[in-house]
N, C-alpha and C positions, 0 to 999 in steps of 0.2 A: 406105572403106565407102560403097557406094551407097545413095541414099535414094530411088530410083525404085521403084514397086510392081513386084513380080514378075509378077503375072498378074492380070487382071481377074476370074478365077473363084475367087479366095480367099474363103472364107466366114469369118464371125465365129468359128465353131468351129475352123476351121483356125489362125486367129490365136491363139486361146486356148491350143490344144494346143502350138503352137510356143513361146508365151511360157512356159508352165509347164515346158516341157522345159529351157529355160535356167535357170530358178530352181531346179528340183528334177530333176537329171539321171536319177533313178530313173524319172520319169515319161517321159523321152525313151526309156528302154529299154522300158518298157511299151508305148509307142506303136509300136515296131517290131514287137511281137508281135500288134498289133490289125490285123486284115486291112483294115477300112474306113479306118483312119488311115494305114497305110503305103502305101496305093494313092494317096494324096494327095501330089503332088510337093512341095508347100510344107511340109507337116508332116514328111514323110520327110526332106527335106534339112535342115531345122532341127533334127530330133531327132538325126540323125547328127552334125551340126556341133556341137551342144550337148555331146554325149558326148565327142567328140574334144577340144573346147576345155576342158571339165571336166577331163579327164585331163591335158592339157598344163599347165593352170594348177596342178593338184596337184603335178605333177613340178617345175615352176618353184618353187613355194612350198617344197617340200621340199629342193631343191638349194640354194636361197638362204637356208635357215633361216627361213622365214617372211616374208622380205621381198617375196616374189612374191605374198603374200596380198592385196595391194592390187588385183591383177588381177581379184579376185572381183567387184569393182564393175563391171568390164567385162561380166560376165555379165548384170548387171541392166540395163545399157544395151542390150545385144543383145536382151534379152527385151522391152524397151520397143519396140525397132525392129520386132521380130517381131510384136508385138501391134498395131503400126500398119500391118502389111502390107508393110513395106519389105523390100528384098533386103538381108539381113544378110551382109556379106562381112567375114570375119576374115582378115587377112593371113596368108598361107601355108596356113591350115587350109581355106578354102573351095576354093582351087585344088586342094589335095591330095585332097579328098573327091571333087571332080568328076573328076580324073585317074584316080582308083582306081575310078570307076564305082559308088561307094557310094550315090550319090543323084542 
C-alpha cells in the first residue's frame, strides 16, 4: 500500500466521504448516486474500492466460517489512510478496479 498523497486537490470533504465509505459500505453506495461526489475521482475510487473490498471480505469470512472476520479491521486501517488523503492500495482489488475502468 502506498502512502503517497493521491492528488493535491483532495478536499477535507473528499477525505471524509472516502473514510465513511470504508466504515459503512452503504455510504459508498450512496456516494455513487450523488452527482457531485461521483465526479470527484478520489471519492469515486475509494467508494468503489470499499464496496469491492467489503464484498470480498464478506465472502472470505463466510467461506472460512468466520475466521476471515479479522480482515474487517483492515477496513478501519484503509479508512484511516483515506482520511489522511493517502492512496489506498488494496492488493489485487485496486488493480482490478482500475483495469475494469470502474474508477
